N, C-alpha and C positions, 0 to 999 in steps of 0.2 A: 261569704268566704272571698277573700281577696288574695290572689296569688301574685307574687313578685319574683323576679329573677335576681340571683346574687351570684357573683363570680367567687369561687373559692380559691384557696392559695395555690392550687395546682392549675388554675386557669379554666376549670370546668364550670359550666353554668348549672346552678341548682334552682329549682322552682320551690318556693316556700310559701305556705299559707300563713299569713301574718297573724291570724287568730291563734296559731299554735306556738308562737314565740313565747318562751318562758323567761328567758333572760338574755342580756347582751353583756358580755364581759371581755376583759383583756386577758390574753395568754401569750407570754413572751412579747413579740412585736406585732401581734395580730389581734383582731377582734373576733370573738367566738359567739355565735348565735346558737343558743340551746333551744330545742324544740320539745313539745310536750310528750313525744314518743321516745325521748331519750337520745335522739340523734343530735349531732352538733354540726354546724357549718362553720369551718374556719375560713374567714373572709380575708380579703386583701385590705380591708380597712385598718387604719393604724390607731384610730381613737374611737371611743364609744359615741361621742357627740356626732361625728360624721355618719357612723353606722345607723344611729337612731334617726337622724334627719333623713337618710336615704329610705329607711323602712317607712317612715311617715309620708314621704313625698313621691316615692317610686310609682310609676305607672303600673297598672295591673297587667299581668301577663296575658297575652292573647294566643290561643292555639291556632296554628296554621294548618291548612289542608282540610280534607273532608272526613266526616265520621261515618 
């Protein structure tokens, strides 16, 4: 399981498990990442190529603090 962070169109950060990405598509002027649970992340990306490149190259998310 590899978790990455993605900023959505409202500026909030979402943590996404890349193994659960079903599709990456465009909607109006933004790229939408669809997940296997039916959720979607509307990103600030403007084209599929940059979004896909980010998903492939992004550093894994690290949790901070103690458990």
